[in-house]
C-alpha positions in Angstrom: 174.1 40.4 89.9 173.2 44.3 89.9 173.8 46.2 86.9 176.4 43.1 85.7 178.4 42.7 88.7 178.5 40.3 91.5 177.2 41.8 94.6 177.0 38.8 96.9 178.0 35.5 97.4 177.1 32.5 99.4 174.9 29.9 100.6 171.2 30.5 99.3 170.3 29.3 103.2 172.1 32.3 104.8 170.2 34.7 102.8 167.2 35.9 104.0 164.2 37.5 101.4 164.8 41.2 103.0 168.9 40.4 102.3 167.7 39.9 98.5 165.7 42.8 98.2 168.2 45.2 99.8 171.1 43.5 97.7 168.9 44.3 94.3 168.0 47.7 94.9 170.7 49.0 97.3 169.1 49.9 100.7 166.3 48.2 102.7 162.6 49.1 101.5 160.8 47.7 104.9 159.8 51.6 106.1 158.7 53.2 102.6 156.6 50.0 102.5 154.8 50.2 105.8 154.1 54.2 105.1 152.5 53.2 102.1 150.3 51.2 103.6 149.5 53.2 106.5 148.7 56.0 103.3 146.7 53.1 101.4 144.2 52.3 104.6 143.6 56.0 105.2 142.2 55.9 101.5 138.0 56.3 101.2 137.2 53.0 98.9 134.7 54.1 96.1 133.4 51.4 94.1 135.0 52.0 90.4 134.0 48.5 88.9 131.0 47.0 89.1 129.8 43.9 87.4 125.7 42.9 88.0 124.1 40.0 86.4 126.4 38.6 84.6 125.8 35.2 82.2 128.4 32.9 81.0 127.2 32.0 77.6 
């Protein structure tokens, strides 16, 4: 279902995860995720949170 309407019917075994995403969103997202992965891997990773000497009560 997408926006309350049926967009596909068939056997679950005939539909891949990529097919489900494409049917839900209306387009393929693979290229967008690959571009995002490349951008994230180029970032400098600064420590934003650090815990030292943690003790349990």
